[in-house]
CHARMM-style PDB file with segment names, atoms N, HN, CA, C and O in Angstrom:
ATOM      1  N   MET     1       0.847  -1.167   0.000  1.00  0.00      PROA
ATOM      2  CA  MET     1       0.000   0.000   0.000  1.00  0.00      PROA
ATOM      3  C   MET     1       0.899   1.239   0.000  1.00  0.00      PROA
ATOM      4  O   MET     1       1.913   1.285   0.697  1.00  0.00      PROA
ATOM      5  N   ARG     2       0.511   2.234  -0.789  1.00  0.00      PROA
ATOM      6  HN  ARG     2      -0.313   2.196  -1.355  1.00  0.00      PROA
ATOM      7  CA  ARG     2       1.309   3.451  -0.951  1.00  0.00      PROA
ATOM      8  C   ARG     2       0.406   4.665  -0.732  1.00  0.00      PROA
ATOM      9  O   ARG     2      -0.764   4.658  -1.113  1.00  0.00      PROA
ATOM     10  N   ALA     3       0.966   5.706  -0.112  1.00  0.00      PROA
ATOM     11  HN  ALA     3       1.917   5.712   0.198  1.00  0.00      PROA
ATOM     12  CA  ALA     3       0.209   6.936   0.132  1.00  0.00      PROA
ATOM     13  C   ALA     3       1.177   8.107   0.242  1.00  0.00      PROA
ATOM     14  O   ALA     3       2.374   7.930   0.471  1.00  0.00      PROA
ATOM     15  N   VAL     4       0.627   9.312   0.073  1.00  0.00      PROA
ATOM     16  HN  VAL     4      -0.345   9.456  -0.112  1.00  0.00      PROA
ATOM     17  CA  VAL     4       1.413  10.543   0.196  1.00  0.00      PROA
ATOM     18  C   VAL     4       0.856  11.347   1.366  1.00  0.00      PROA
ATOM     19  O   VAL     4      -0.359  11.473   1.512  1.00  0.00      PROA
ATOM     20  N   ILE     5       1.734  11.885   2.191  1.00  0.00      PROA
ATOM     21  HN  ILE     5       2.722  11.783   2.073  1.00  0.00      PROA
ATOM     22  CA  ILE     5       1.283  12.738   3.293  1.00  0.00      PROA
ATOM     23  C   ILE     5       0.883  14.088   2.712  1.00  0.00      PROA
ATOM     24  O   ILE     5       1.720  14.823   2.187  1.00  0.00      PROA
ATOM     25  N   ASP     6      -0.395  14.404   2.812  1.00  0.00      PROA
ATOM     26  HN  ASP     6      -1.075  13.807   3.238  1.00  0.00      PROA
ATOM     27  CA  ASP     6      -0.895  15.695   2.340  1.00  0.00      PROA
ATOM     28  C   ASP     6      -0.599  16.785   3.365  1.00  0.00      PROA
ATOM     29  O   ASP     6      -0.118  17.866   3.026  1.00  0.00      PROA
ATOM     30  N   ARG     7      -0.897  16.475   4.628  1.00  0.00      PROA
ATOM     31  HN  ARG     7      -1.288  15.597   4.904  1.00  0.00      PROA
ATOM     32  CA  ARG     7      -0.686  17.462   5.694  1.00  0.00      PROA
ATOM     33  C   ARG     7      -0.847  16.770   7.049  1.00  0.00      PROA
ATOM     34  O   ARG     7      -1.308  15.632   7.139  1.00  0.00      PROA
ATOM     35  N   PHE     8      -0.457  17.487   8.084  1.00  0.00      PROA
ATOM     36  HN  PHE     8      -0.083  18.412   8.011  1.00  0.00      PROA
ATOM     37  CA  PHE     8      -0.662  17.027   9.455  1.00  0.00      PROA
ATOM     38  C   PHE     8      -1.706  17.914  10.108  1.00  0.00      PROA
ATOM     39  O   PHE     8      -1.700  19.133   9.942  1.00  0.00      PROA
ATOM     40  N   GLU     9      -2.596  17.288  10.845  1.00  0.00      PROA
ATOM     41  HN  GLU     9      -2.601  16.297  10.979  1.00  0.00      PROA
ATOM     42  CA  GLU     9      -3.608  18.001  11.632  1.00  0.00      PROA
ATOM     43  C   GLU     9      -3.530  17.457  13.049  1.00  0.00      PROA
ATOM     44  O   GLU     9      -4.127  16.430  13.371  1.00  0.00      PROA
ATOM     45  N   GLY    10      -2.789  18.159  13.882  1.00  0.00      PROA
ATOM     46  HN  GLY    10      -2.304  18.993  13.621  1.00  0.00      PROA
ATOM     47  CA  GLY    10      -2.605  17.687  15.253  1.00  0.00      PROA
ATOM     48  C   GLY    10      -1.865  16.361  15.256  1.00  0.00      PROA
ATOM     49  O   GLY    10      -0.762  16.254  14.722  1.00  0.00      PROA
ATOM     50  N   GLU    11      -2.472  15.362  15.854  1.00  0.00      PROA
ATOM     51  HN  GLU    11      -3.369  15.449  16.288  1.00  0.00      PROA
ATOM     52  CA  GLU    11      -1.847  14.043  15.959  1.00  0.00      PROA
ATOM     53  C   GLU    11      -2.186  13.129  14.787  1.00  0.00      PROA
ATOM     54  O   GLU    11      -1.878  11.937  14.818  1.00  0.00      PROA
ATOM     55  N   LEU    12      -2.820  13.682  13.753  1.00  0.00      PROA
ATOM     56  HN  LEU    12      -3.070  14.650  13.728  1.00  0.00      PROA
ATOM     57  CA  LEU    12      -3.186  12.883  12.582  1.00  0.00      PROA
ATOM     58  C   LEU    12      -2.419  13.330  11.349  1.00  0.00      PROA
ATOM     59  O   LEU    12      -2.111  14.511  11.182  1.00  0.00      PROA
ATOM     60  N   ALA    13      -2.117  12.368  10.492  1.00  0.00      PROA
ATOM     61  HN  ALA    13      -2.367  11.410  10.627  1.00  0.00      PROA
ATOM     62  CA  ALA    13      -1.561  12.657   9.168  1.00  0.00      PROA
ATOM     63  C   ALA    13      -2.690  12.425   8.173  1.00  0.00      PROA
ATOM     64  O   ALA    13      -3.285  11.348   8.144  1.00  0.00      PROA
ATOM     65  N   VAL    14      -2.985  13.432   7.357  1.00  0.00      PROA
ATOM     66  HN  VAL    14      -2.502  14.307   7.380  1.00  0.00      PROA
ATOM     67  CA  VAL    14      -3.975  13.278   6.297  1.00  0.00      PROA
ATOM     68  C   VAL    14      -3.200  12.747   5.102  1.00  0.00      PROA
ATOM     69  O   VAL    14      -2.338  13.427   4.546  1.00  0.00      PROA
ATOM     70  N   MET    15      -3.526  11.511   4.716  1.00  0.00      PROA
ATOM     71  HN  MET    15      -4.227  10.958   5.167  1.00  0.00      PROA
ATOM     72  CA  MET    15      -2.759  10.844   3.674  1.00  0.00      PROA
ATOM     73  C   MET    15      -3.625  10.578   2.452  1.00  0.00      PROA
ATOM     74  O   MET    15      -4.788  10.190   2.564  1.00  0.00      PROA
ATOM     75  N   GLU    16      -3.027  10.795   1.278  1.00  0.00      PROA
ATOM     76  HN  GLU    16      -2.083  11.111   1.188  1.00  0.00      PROA
ATOM     77  CA  GLU    16      -3.736  10.586   0.016  1.00  0.00      PROA
ATOM     78  C   GLU    16      -3.388   9.203  -0.525  1.00  0.00      PROA
ATOM     79  O   GLU    16      -2.232   8.896  -0.815  1.00  0.00      PROA
ATOM     80  N   PHE    17      -4.429   8.380  -0.651  1.00  0.00      PROA
ATOM     81  HN  PHE    17      -5.368   8.630  -0.416  1.00  0.00      PROA
ATOM     82  CA  PHE    17      -4.316   7.057  -1.239  1.00  0.00      PROA
ATOM     83  C   PHE    17      -4.926   7.104  -2.638  1.00  0.00      PROA
ATOM     84  O   PHE    17      -5.520   8.116  -3.013  1.00  0.00      PROA
ATOM     85  N   GLU    18      -4.792   6.041  -3.410  1.00  0.00      PROA
ATOM     86  HN  GLU    18      -4.310   5.220  -3.106  1.00  0.00      PROA
ATOM     87  CA  GLU    18      -5.377   5.999  -4.751  1.00  0.00      PROA
ATOM     88  C   GLU    18      -6.879   6.233  -4.717  1.00  0.00      PROA
ATOM     89  O   GLU    18      -7.437   6.841  -5.630  1.00  0.00      PROA
ATOM     90  N   ASP    19      -7.535   5.754  -3.667  1.00  0.00      PROA
ATOM     91  HN  ASP    19      -7.082   5.260  -2.925  1.00  0.00      PROA
ATOM     92  CA  ASP    19      -8.996   5.837  -3.594  1.00  0.00      PROA
ATOM     93  C   ASP    19      -9.506   6.972  -2.709  1.00  0.00      PROA
ATOM     94  O   ASP    19     -10.689   7.000  -2.372  1.00  0.00      PROA
ATOM     95  N   GLY    20      -8.641   7.903  -2.330  1.00  0.00      PROA
ATOM     96  HN  GLY    20      -7.679   7.880  -2.604  1.00  0.00      PROA
ATOM     97  CA  GLY    20      -9.085   9.042  -1.530  1.00  0.00      PROA
ATOM     98  C   GLY    20      -8.170   9.306  -0.347  1.00  0.00      PROA
ATOM     99  O   GLY    20      -7.061   8.778  -0.260  1.00  0.00      PROA
ATOM    100  N   TYR    21      -8.663  10.136   0.559  1.00  0.00      PROA
ATOM    101  HN  TYR    21      -9.564  10.565   0.489  1.00  0.00      PROA
ATOM    102  CA  TYR    21      -7.880  10.552   1.726  1.00  0.00      PROA
ATOM    103  C   TYR    21      -8.296   9.769   2.964  1.00  0.00      PROA
ATOM    104  O   TYR    21      -9.462   9.412   3.131  1.00  0.00      PROA
ATOM    105  N   LYS    22      -7.320   9.510   3.825  1.00  0.00      PROA
ATOM    106  HN  LYS    22      -6.372   9.800   3.689  1.00  0.00      PROA
ATOM    107  CA  LYS    22      -7.585   8.844   5.100  1.00  0.00      PROA
ATOM    108  C   LYS    22      -6.706   9.493   6.163  1.00  0.00      PROA
ATOM    109  O   LYS    22      -5.608   9.967   5.872  1.00  0.00      PROA
ATOM    110  N   ASN    23      -7.200   9.509   7.392  1.00  0.00      PROA
ATOM    111  HN  ASN    23      -8.093   9.124   7.628  1.00  0.00      PROA
ATOM    112  CA  ASN    23      -6.435  10.013   8.530  1.00  0.00      PROA
ATOM    113  C   ASN    23      -5.731   8.846   9.207  1.00  0.00      PROA
ATOM    114  O   ASN    23      -6.351   7.841   9.555  1.00  0.00      PROA
ATOM    115  N   ILE    24      -4.435   8.998   9.386  1.00  0.00      PROA
ATOM    116  HN  ILE    24      -3.931   9.815   9.104  1.00  0.00      PROA
ATOM    117  CA  ILE    24      -3.619   7.969  10.029  1.00  0.00      PROA
ATOM    118  C   ILE    24      -2.964   8.612  11.251  1.00  0.00      PROA
ATOM    119  O   ILE    24      -2.412   9.707  11.142  1.00  0.00      PROA
ATOM    120  N   PRO    25      -3.013   7.951  12.416  1.00  0.00      PROA
ATOM    121  CA  PRO    25      -2.338   8.518  13.588  1.00  0.00      PROA
ATOM    122  C   PRO    25      -0.854   8.758  13.301  1.00  0.00      PROA
ATOM    123  O   PRO    25      -0.151   7.881  12.800  1.00  0.00      PROA
ATOM    124  N   ARG    26      -0.409   9.943  13.626  1.00  0.00      PROA
ATOM    125  HN  ARG    26      -0.980  10.656  14.033  1.00  0.00      PROA
ATOM    126  CA  ARG    26       0.981  10.334  13.363  1.00  0.00      PROA
ATOM    127  C   ARG    26       1.970   9.391  14.041  1.00  0.00      PROA
ATOM    128  O   ARG    26       3.059   9.148  13.521  1.00  0.00      PROA
ATOM    129  N   LYS    27       1.592   8.864  15.194  1.00  0.00      PROA
ATOM    130  HN  LYS    27       0.708   9.061  15.616  1.00  0.00      PROA
ATOM    131  CA  LYS    27       2.497   7.978  15.933  1.00  0.00      PROA
ATOM    132  C   LYS    27       2.765   6.666  15.199  1.00  0.00      PROA
ATOM    133  O   LYS    27       3.692   5.939  15.553  1.00  0.00      PROA
ATOM    134  N   MET    28       1.956   6.355  14.171  1.00  0.00      PROA
ATOM    135  HN  MET    28       1.202   6.946  13.883  1.00  0.00      PROA
ATOM    136  CA  MET    28       2.175   5.141  13.383  1.00  0.00      PROA
ATOM    137  C   MET    28       3.200   5.351  12.263  1.00  0.00      PROA
ATOM    138  O   MET    28       3.634   4.392  11.624  1.00  0.00      PROA
ATOM    139  N   LEU    29       3.580   6.603  12.032  1.00  0.00      PROA
ATOM    140  HN  LEU    29       3.227   7.382  12.551  1.00  0.00      PROA
ATOM    141  CA  LEU    29       4.503   6.928  10.947  1.00  0.00      PROA
ATOM    142  C   LEU    29       5.922   7.071  11.478  1.00  0.00      PROA
ATOM    143  O   LEU    29       6.120   7.312  12.669  1.00  0.00      PROA
ATOM    144  N   PRO    30       6.909   6.925  10.600  1.00  0.00      PROA
ATOM    145  CA  PRO    30       8.287   7.137  11.056  1.00  0.00      PROA
ATOM    146  C   PRO    30       8.490   8.591  11.469  1.00  0.00      PROA
ATOM    147  O   PRO    30       7.880   9.480  10.874  1.00  0.00      PROA
ATOM    148  N   PRO    31       9.319   8.857  12.458  1.00  0.00      PROA
ATOM    149  CA  PRO    31       9.504  10.227  12.953  1.00  0.00      PROA
ATOM    150  C   PRO    31      10.021  11.196  11.894  1.00  0.00      PROA
ATOM    151  O   PRO    31       9.785  12.400  11.997  1.00  0.00      PROA
ATOM    152  N   GLU    32      10.719  10.696  10.882  1.00  0.00      PROA
ATOM    153  HN  GLU    32      10.911   9.718  10.797  1.00  0.00      PROA
ATOM    154  CA  GLU    32      11.268  11.580   9.845  1.00  0.00      PROA
ATOM    155  C   GLU    32      10.258  11.929   8.754  1.00  0.00      PROA
ATOM    156  O   GLU    32      10.575  12.716   7.863  1.00  0.00      PROA
ATOM    157  N   ALA    33       9.052  11.363   8.801  1.00  0.00      PROA
ATOM    158  HN  ALA    33       8.795  10.723   9.525  1.00  0.00      PROA
ATOM    159  CA  ALA    33       8.043  11.605   7.760  1.00  0.00      PROA
ATOM    160  C   ALA    33       7.609  13.068   7.746  1.00  0.00      PROA
ATOM    161  O   ALA    33       7.349  13.664   8.791  1.00  0.00      PROA
ATOM    162  N   ARG    34       7.535  13.636   6.539  1.00  0.00      PROA
ATOM    163  HN  ARG    34       7.746  13.153   5.689  1.00  0.00      PROA
ATOM    164  CA  ARG    34       7.167  15.040   6.339  1.00  0.00      PROA
ATOM    165  C   ARG    34       6.081  15.155   5.282  1.00  0.00      PROA
ATOM    166  O   ARG    34       5.846  14.222   4.513  1.00  0.00      PROA
ATOM    167  N   GLU    35       5.416  16.315   5.249  1.00  0.00      PROA
ATOM    168  HN  GLU    35       5.607  17.072   5.873  1.00  0.00      PROA
ATOM    169  CA  GLU    35       4.408  16.572   4.225  1.00  0.00      PROA
ATOM    170  C   GLU    35       5.032  16.388   2.846  1.00  0.00      PROA
ATOM    171  O   GLU    35       6.148  16.843   2.594  1.00  0.00      PROA
ATOM    172  N   GLY    36       4.310  15.724   1.966  1.00  0.00      PROA
ATOM    173  HN  GLY    36       3.403  15.354   2.171  1.00  0.00      PROA
ATOM    174  CA  GLY    36       4.791  15.481   0.613  1.00  0.00      PROA
ATOM    175  C   GLY    36       5.541  14.169   0.451  1.00  0.00      PROA
ATOM    176  O   GLY    36       5.800  13.741  -0.673  1.00  0.00      PROA
ATOM    177  N   ASP    37       5.896  13.525   1.562  1.00  0.00      PROA
ATOM    178  HN  ASP    37       5.686  13.873   2.476  1.00  0.00      PROA
ATOM    179  CA  ASP    37       6.608  12.252   1.472  1.00  0.00      PROA
ATOM    180  C   ASP    37       5.688  11.144   0.972  1.00  0.00      PROA
ATOM    181  O   ASP    37       4.499  11.107   1.291  1.00  0.00      PROA
ATOM    182  N   VAL    38       6.267  10.244   0.181  1.00  0.00      PROA
ATOM    183  HN  VAL    38       7.233  10.274  -0.078  1.00  0.00      PROA
ATOM    184  CA  VAL    38       5.576   9.036  -0.255  1.00  0.00      PROA
ATOM    185  C   VAL    38       5.913   7.959   0.766  1.00  0.00      PROA
ATOM    186  O   VAL    38       7.082   7.718   1.067  1.00  0.00      PROA
ATOM    187  N   LEU    39       4.878   7.315   1.296  1.00  0.00      PROA
ATOM    188  HN  LEU    39       3.928   7.511   1.052  1.00  0.00      PROA
ATOM    189  CA  LEU    39       5.085   6.257   2.277  1.00  0.00      PROA
ATOM    190  C   LEU    39       4.548   4.937   1.741  1.00  0.00      PROA
ATOM    191  O   LEU    39       3.588   4.901   0.971  1.00  0.00      PROA
ATOM    192  N   VAL    40       5.189   3.860   2.165  1.00  0.00      PROA
ATOM    193  HN  VAL    40       5.969   3.889   2.791  1.00  0.00      PROA
ATOM    194  CA  VAL    40       4.782   2.514   1.788  1.00  0.00      PROA
ATOM    195  C   VAL    40       4.515   1.743   3.074  1.00  0.00      PROA
ATOM    196  O   VAL    40       5.294   1.812   4.025  1.00  0.00      PROA
ATOM    197  N   PHE    41       3.393   1.001   3.093  1.00  0.00      PROA
ATOM    198  HN  PHE    41       2.760   0.946   2.321  1.00  0.00      PROA
ATOM    199  CA  PHE    41       3.073   0.165   4.251  1.00  0.00      PROA
ATOM    200  C   PHE    41       3.567  -1.241   3.941  1.00  0.00      PROA
ATOM    201  O   PHE    41       3.064  -1.903   3.033  1.00  0.00      PROA
ATOM    202  N   GLN    42       4.559  -1.686   4.707  1.00  0.00      PROA
ATOM    203  HN  GLN    42       4.967  -1.148   5.444  1.00  0.00      PROA
ATOM    204  CA  GLN    42       5.206  -2.966   4.469  1.00  0.00      PROA
ATOM    205  C   GLN    42       5.561  -3.600   5.800  1.00  0.00      PROA
ATOM    206  O   GLN    42       6.031  -2.920   6.712  1.00  0.00      PROA
ATOM    207  N   ASP    43       5.339  -4.891   5.910  1.00  0.00      PROA
ATOM    208  HN  ASP    43       4.957  -5.443   5.169  1.00  0.00      PROA
ATOM    209  CA  ASP    43       5.681  -5.617   7.140  1.00  0.00      PROA
ATOM    210  C   ASP    43       5.068  -4.956   8.374  1.00  0.00      PROA
ATOM    211  O   ASP    43       5.717  -4.804   9.409  1.00  0.00      PROA
ATOM    212  N   GLU    44       3.800  -4.568   8.233  1.00  0.00      PROA
ATOM    213  HN  GLU    44       3.272  -4.692   7.392  1.00  0.00      PROA
ATOM    214  CA  GLU    44       3.034  -3.998   9.350  1.00  0.00      PROA
ATOM    215  C   GLU    44       3.538  -2.642   9.828  1.00  0.00      PROA
ATOM    216  O   GLU    44       3.246  -2.241  10.955  1.00  0.00      PROA
ATOM    217  N   GLN    45       4.296  -1.925   8.984  1.00  0.00      PROA
ATOM    218  HN  GLN    45       4.533  -2.252   8.069  1.00  0.00      PROA
ATOM    219  CA  GLN    45       4.732  -0.581   9.376  1.00  0.00      PROA
ATOM    220  C   GLN    45       4.883   0.310   8.152  1.00  0.00      PROA
ATOM    221  O   GLN    45       5.088  -0.164   7.034  1.00  0.00      PROA
ATOM    222  N   TRP    46       4.777   1.614   8.392  1.00  0.00      PROA
ATOM    223  HN  TRP    46       4.610   1.999   9.300  1.00  0.00      PROA
ATOM    224  CA  TRP    46       4.971   2.607   7.340  1.00  0.00      PROA
ATOM    225  C   TRP    46       6.442   2.958   7.255  1.00  0.00      PROA
ATOM    226  O   TRP    46       7.129   3.056   8.272  1.00  0.00      PROA
ATOM    227  N   ARG    47       6.927   3.149   6.018  1.00  0.00      PROA
ATOM    228  HN  ARG    47       6.369   3.070   5.192  1.00  0.00      PROA
ATOM    229  CA  ARG    47       8.290   3.635   5.830  1.00  0.00      PROA
ATOM    230  C   ARG    47       8.290   4.649   4.694  1.00  0.00      PROA
ATOM    231  O   ARG    47       7.488   4.553   3.765  1.00  0.00      PROA
ATOM    232  N   VAL    48       9.190   5.615   4.775  1.00  0.00      PROA
ATOM    233  HN  VAL    48       9.841   5.693   5.530  1.00  0.00      PROA
ATOM    234  CA  VAL    48       9.312   6.634   3.733  1.00  0.00      PROA
ATOM    235  C   VAL    48      10.028   6.011   2.539  1.00  0.00      PROA
ATOM    236  O   VAL    48      11.101   5.425   2.681  1.00  0.00      PROA
ATOM    237  N   ASP    49       9.420   6.146   1.362  1.00  0.00      PROA
ATOM    238  HN  ASP    49       8.549   6.623   1.247  1.00  0.00      PROA
ATOM    239  CA  ASP    49      10.052   5.701   0.119  1.00  0.00      PROA
ATOM    240  C   ASP    49      10.815   6.906  -0.426  1.00  0.00      PROA
ATOM    241  O   ASP    49      10.250   7.743  -1.130  1.00  0.00      PROA
ATOM    242  N   LYS    50      12.091   6.982  -0.098  1.00  0.00      PROA
ATOM    243  HN  LYS    50      12.550   6.302   0.473  1.00  0.00      PROA
ATOM    244  CA  LYS    50      12.889   8.169  -0.434  1.00  0.00      PROA
ATOM    245  C   LYS    50      13.001   8.382  -1.935  1.00  0.00      PROA
ATOM    246  O   LYS    50      12.967   9.522  -2.400  1.00  0.00      PROA
ATOM    247  N   GLY    51      13.135   7.308  -2.699  1.00  0.00      PROA
ATOM    248  HN  GLY    51      13.163   6.383  -2.322  1.00  0.00      PROA
ATOM    249  CA  GLY    51      13.232   7.433  -4.152  1.00  0.00      PROA
ATOM    250  C   GLY    51      11.950   7.967  -4.760  1.00  0.00      PROA
ATOM    251  O   GLY    51      11.987   8.866  -5.599  1.00  0.00      PROA
ATOM    252  N   ALA    52      10.810   7.418  -4.342  1.00  0.00      PROA
ATOM    253  HN  ALA    52      10.780   6.688  -3.660  1.00  0.00      PROA
ATOM    254  CA  ALA    52       9.519   7.879  -4.863  1.00  0.00      PROA
ATOM    255  C   ALA    52       9.238   9.308  -4.421  1.00  0.00      PROA
ATOM    256  O   ALA    52       8.667  10.088  -5.184  1.00  0.00      PROA
ATOM    257  N   THR    53       9.629   9.660  -3.205  1.00  0.00      PROA
ATOM    258  HN  THR    53      10.093   9.026  -2.586  1.00  0.00      PROA
ATOM    259  CA  THR    53       9.444  11.030  -2.719  1.00  0.00      PROA
ATOM    260  C   THR    53      10.262  11.999  -3.559  1.00  0.00      PROA
ATOM    261  O   THR    53       9.762  13.049  -3.963  1.00  0.00      PROA
ATOM    262  N   ARG    54      11.509  11.654  -3.822  1.00  0.00      PROA
ATOM    263  HN  ARG    54      11.915  10.801  -3.494  1.00  0.00      PROA
ATOM    264  CA  ARG    54      12.379  12.504  -4.635  1.00  0.00      PROA
ATOM    265  C   ARG    54      11.801  12.676  -6.044  1.00  0.00      PROA
ATOM    266  O   ARG    54      11.757  13.791  -6.564  1.00  0.00      PROA
ATOM    267  N   ASN    55      11.359  11.578  -6.661  1.00  0.00      PROA
ATOM    268  HN  ASN    55      11.394  10.672  -6.239  1.00  0.00      PROA
ATOM    269  CA  ASN    55      10.772  11.649  -8.003  1.00  0.00      PROA
ATOM    270  C   ASN    55       9.531  12.519  -8.025  1.00  0.00      PROA
ATOM    271  O   ASN    55       9.346  13.317  -8.944  1.00  0.00      PROA
ATOM    272  N   SER    56       8.684  12.372  -7.028  1.00  0.00      PROA
ATOM    273  HN  SER    56       8.834  11.723  -6.282  1.00  0.00      PROA
ATOM    274  CA  SER    56       7.451  13.157  -6.948  1.00  0.00      PROA
ATOM    275  C   SER    56       7.761  14.645  -6.832  1.00  0.00      PROA
ATOM    276  O   SER    56       7.151  15.464  -7.520  1.00  0.00      PROA
ATOM    277  N   LYS    57       8.700  14.992  -5.968  1.00  0.00      PROA
ATOM    278  HN  LYS    57       9.195  14.327  -5.410  1.00  0.00      PROA
ATOM    279  CA  LYS    57       9.055  16.401  -5.778  1.00  0.00      PROA
ATOM    280  C   LYS    57       9.692  16.985  -7.037  1.00  0.00      PROA
ATOM    281  O   LYS    57       9.456  18.146  -7.369  1.00  0.00      PROA
ATOM    282  N   GLU    58      10.500  16.185  -7.741  1.00  0.00      PROA
ATOM    283  HN  GLU    58      10.691  15.241  -7.472  1.00  0.00      PROA
ATOM    284  CA  GLU    58      11.108  16.658  -8.991  1.00  0.00      PROA
ATOM    285  C   GLU    58      10.041  16.925 -10.051  1.00  0.00      PROA
ATOM    286  O   GLU    58      10.122  17.916 -10.776  1.00  0.00      PROA
ATOM    287  N   LYS    59       9.042  16.047 -10.143  1.00  0.00      PROA
ATOM    288  HN  LYS    59       8.976  15.242  -9.554  1.00  0.00      PROA
ATOM    289  CA  LYS    59       7.948  16.250 -11.104  1.00  0.00      PROA
ATOM    290  C   LYS    59       7.182  17.531 -10.799  1.00  0.00      PROA
ATOM    291  O   LYS    59       6.854  18.299 -11.703  1.00  0.00      PROA
ATOM    292  N   ILE    60       6.901  17.755  -9.525  1.00  0.00      PROA
ATOM    293  HN  ILE    60       7.168  17.131  -8.790  1.00  0.00      PROA
ATOM    294  CA  ILE    60       6.163  18.953  -9.120  1.00  0.00      PROA
ATOM    295  C   ILE    60       6.973  20.204  -9.442  1.00  0.00      PROA
ATOM    296  O   ILE    60       6.423  21.182  -9.949  1.00  0.00      PROA
ATOM    297  N   GLU    61       8.270  20.183  -9.155  1.00  0.00      PROA
ATOM    298  HN  GLU    61       8.716  19.388  -8.744  1.00  0.00      PROA
ATOM    299  CA  GLU    61       9.125  21.336  -9.459  1.00  0.00      PROA
ATOM    300  C   GLU    61       9.164  21.608 -10.960  1.00  0.00      PROA
ATOM    301  O   GLU    61       9.120  22.763 -11.384  1.00  0.00      PROA
ATOM    302  N   LYS    62       9.244  20.555 -11.759  1.00  0.00      PROA
ATOM    303  HN  LYS    62       9.280  19.617 -11.415  1.00  0.00      PROA
ATOM    304  CA  LYS    62       9.284  20.721 -13.218  1.00  0.00      PROA
ATOM    305  C   LYS    62       7.973  21.316 -13.723  1.00  0.00      PROA
ATOM    306  O   LYS    62       7.982  22.214 -14.565  1.00  0.00      PROA
ATOM    307  N   LEU    63       6.850  20.821 -13.214  1.00  0.00      PROA
ATOM    308  HN  LEU    63       6.843  20.091 -12.530  1.00  0.00      PROA
ATOM    309  CA  LEU    63       5.549  21.370 -13.610  1.00  0.00      PROA
ATOM    310  C   LEU    63       5.432  22.839 -13.222  1.00  0.00      PROA
ATOM    311  O   LEU    63       4.908  23.646 -13.990  1.00  0.00      PROA
ATOM    312  N   ALA    64       5.917  23.187 -12.038  1.00  0.00      PROA
ATOM    313  HN  ALA    64       6.343  22.532 -11.415  1.00  0.00      PROA
ATOM    314  CA  ALA    64       5.859  24.580 -11.584  1.00  0.00      PROA
ATOM    315  C   ALA    64       6.712  25.469 -12.482  1.00  0.00      PROA
ATOM    316  O   ALA    64       6.305  26.579 -12.824  1.00  0.00      PROA
ATOM    317  N   GLU    65       7.884  24.990 -12.861  1.00  0.00      PROA
ATOM    318  HN  GLU    65       8.214  24.088 -12.583  1.00  0.00      PROA
ATOM    319  CA  GLU    65       8.750  25.761 -13.758  1.00  0.00      PROA
ATOM    320  C   GLU    65       8.072  25.985 -15.106  1.00  0.00      PROA
ATOM    321  O   GLU    65       8.132  27.083 -15.659  1.00  0.00      PROA
ATOM    322  N   GLU    66       7.424  24.940 -15.638  1.00  0.00      PROA
ATOM    323  HN  GLU    66       7.375  24.047 -15.189  1.00  0.00      PROA
ATOM    324  CA  GLU    66       6.738  25.049 -16.927  1.00  0.00      PROA
ATOM    325  C   GLU    66       5.580  26.042 -16.861  1.00  0.00      PROA
ATOM    326  O   GLU    66       5.284  26.726 -17.840  1.00  0.00      PROA
ATOM    327  N   LEU    67       4.937  26.115 -15.718  1.00  0.00      PROA
ATOM    328  HN  LEU    67       5.178  25.559 -14.922  1.00  0.00      PROA
ATOM    329  CA  LEU    67       3.829  27.052 -15.543  1.00  0.00      PROA
ATOM    330  C   LEU    67       4.282  28.493 -15.666  1.00  0.00      PROA
ATOM    331  O   LEU    67       3.559  29.340 -16.190  1.00  0.00      PROA
ATOM    332  N   TRP    68       5.497  28.769 -15.174  1.00  0.00      PROA
ATOM    333  HN  TRP    68       6.085  28.080 -14.748  1.00  0.00      PROA
ATOM    334  CA  TRP    68       5.980  30.145 -15.125  1.00  0.00      PROA
ATOM    335  C   TRP    68       6.841  30.539 -16.320  1.00  0.00      PROA
ATOM    336  O   TRP    68       7.318  31.671 -16.396  1.00  0.00      PROA
ATOM    337  N   GLU    69       7.043  29.596 -17.266  1.00  0.00      PROA
ATOM    338  HN  GLU    69       6.655  28.677 -17.204  1.00  0.00      PROA
ATOM    339  CA  GLU    69       7.808  29.941 -18.466  1.00  0.00      PROA
ATOM    340  C   GLU    69       7.007  30.897 -19.335  1.00  0.00      PROA
ATOM    341  O   GLU    69       5.781  30.817 -19.399  1.00  0.00      PROA
ATOM    342  N   ASP    70       7.720  31.810 -20.007  1.00  0.00      PROA
ATOM    343  HN  ASP    70       8.716  31.875 -19.955  1.00  0.00      PROA
ATOM    344  CA  ASP    70       7.049  32.763 -20.906  1.00  0.00      PROA
ATOM    345  C   ASP    70       6.711  32.127 -22.221  1.00  0.00      PROA
ATOM    346  OT1 ASP    70       6.144  32.782 -23.096  1.00  0.00      PROA
TER     347      ASP     70
END
């Protein structure tokens, strides 16, 4: 299972899954997890997928640059 952290609301992480948003207790996530990170649920725990997070952020930056090109 894969999801992206949209935002934190108190002790909850609002996470975007393929089928919508769900609230996950922040204490279930790794302490280094940040907004925008891609997380994978594996072996009964969440972990940050650093490669997928990096790719996602690069795509967003590229789209933003294209938006502002003349």
